[in-house]
N, C-alpha and C positions, 0 to 999 in steps of 0.2 A: 447574595451571589449564587447563581445556579451552579450546581455541581455537575460536572460532565460525566461522571461515572459513579457508581455506588453499588453496594451490595443490595441485591434485589430482595424484596419481600415475597416474591413468588417462590413457592417451594421448588427446590431443585436447581434454581438459577443462582450461580455463584457470583457472577459479575456482569455488569452491563456498561456500555459506553457508546459515545457517538462521535462520528467524524463529520464535520460540516464544511461546506465550501466557504472560503474566505473571500474578502473583497479583492485580493490580488488574483484569485482564480477568475473572478468576473472580469477584471481588467485584461488579463491575458486572453480570455475568451473573446472579448470584444476586439482586441488587436488581431487575433487569429482570423476572426470573421472578416475584418476589414482587409487583411492581406489576401484572403480568399476572394473577395470581391474584386480586388485589383488584378489578381491572376486570371480570374474568369473574364474580366474586361479585356485584358491583354490577349487572351485566347481568342476572343471575338474579333478584335482588331486584326490579329495575325491571320486568322482563318478567312475572314470576309473582306480584307482590304483589296486584294487583287481578284480579277476574274478567273485567273488561271489557278487551279487547285492541283497541287503536286502531292505526291506521297509523303515527302518530307514535311510539308505544312500540315498535313493531316496528323502525322505522328507527333509533331510539336504541339499541335492544338489538343490532341488527346492526352498528352502528358500534362500540359498545363491545366486542362479540365479535371483530370484525376486529382492532381495535387490541390487545386482550388476547392474541389468538393470535399476532399479529406480535411483540409484546414477549416472549411466552413462547418463541417459536421462537428469536429472536436471543439471549435470555438463556440458555436452556439450551445453545445452541450454544457461546457464550462460556464458560459454566461447565464443561461437559463437555470442551471442548477444552483448557482449563487443567488440569482434573482428570486427564485421561488423558495429558497431556504431548504433545499433538498439535503438530507443527511443520511449517512450510512450507519446503521445500528450494529453494534457488536454485543452478542449475548453468549456467555459461556455458562453452560449448565451441566448437570450430571449426564445428560444425554449426548451432548456434543457442543460444537461451536457454530453459531449462526452469525455470519457477517454479511450484511446487506440481504440479498435474496438467496444466498447460498447457505446450505447447511452441511456440516461435516460431522458425522458421528465419530466417536472416539476410536472405533475399530479402523477407520480410514486415516487416522492421524498417527504419525510416527513420534513426533515430539512437539512440544510447545515451550517457548522460552521468552524471556524479556531481555531486551538489550537497552542499555543506557544510552540515550541520544538526547542531546540538548537539555540535560538536567532531569529527565524523566524516562521511565521505562516504556518502550513500545513493544507490543507483543508480536512474535513471529511463530509460525507453525510450519511443519512440513508434513505433507500428505504422504501416504505410503506408496501411492501410484500416481502416474500422470506425467505430463511433459513439464509443466510449471508447478513443481511440487512445493517449493517454499513460498509461503504467503505471508505478507505483512498485514497485520490486523491493526491498522492505524486508528487512534482515537485522538481527539483534539489536544488534550493536555497531558496525555500519557498517565502513567501510574507512579505514585511515590514509592519509595523503598518499602514502606510499611504495607501499602496496598499490594505490591508485588509479592512480598513475603506471605501475606495472608492468603492471597490467591494460590500460591504454590502449595501452601500447607493444606488448603481445602481440596485442591486437585489430588494431592498425594494421599489424603485420607479417604476421599469419596470416590475417585475415579480410577486411580492406578490399581487398587486391589482387584477391580473388575477387568481391567485391560492391562495385562502384564507387559505388553510390548511398548506401552506409552512411557515416554521419558518427559520429565517436567523439570524446568530450571537447570540447575547444575548437572543433574543426571542426563540432560539432553546433550551435553557436550561430548559424551562418549559416542554418540551416534551421528553427530554433526560432521559435515566435511570440514577439514581443517583449512584455514586460510594461511597463506604465506605472509608472514610478518617479519620485518627486519628485527634482528636481535638488538635489544637495547642494553647498554652497559648496566651492570648491577649498581644500585644506589651507593653502596659502600665504596665502590671503585672510584667514584667521582670525588670522594672526600680525601683520598690518599694523595699526599703531595708527591710530585715527581722529583726524583733526585738525579 
């Protein structure tokens, strides 16, 4: 069985992983492309059916054309990414984080954390600046608890001493924005019989 992520043998690289397009992405892409073709065909019928061209018809045709082209672009991107086996590589090193074609050095990262989703940890990070600061670093199977603990330990030993602003794992919760969650009753309160 191929492992999706591993500790790298390359000096300075702490973790690598991949995110690959799945068959469902290819199917969604094909459906989006088909919907785009229907919209573009509808636009052609709407625009060229009558000899009289009005401003309203031009606006409707432009809106349908824009929506159709957008659907076609995203649909073909998903379909061909699955068909060609395209994958996004994640590499966490002592120098920074590389996800796909983008590289983030540790000075530009505020925190990195793992969140338990569907039985495995997926990585999240937040950049210090920018509009879309929080970034999901998805990999296929996620990390086990042991892998996440090992990665946290390595980051705290090798990277945090050089970048004192960086928060890793549980330390990241002190700088994360808090989410509103409903208060759950305490577990011991559920066992107390009502009188």
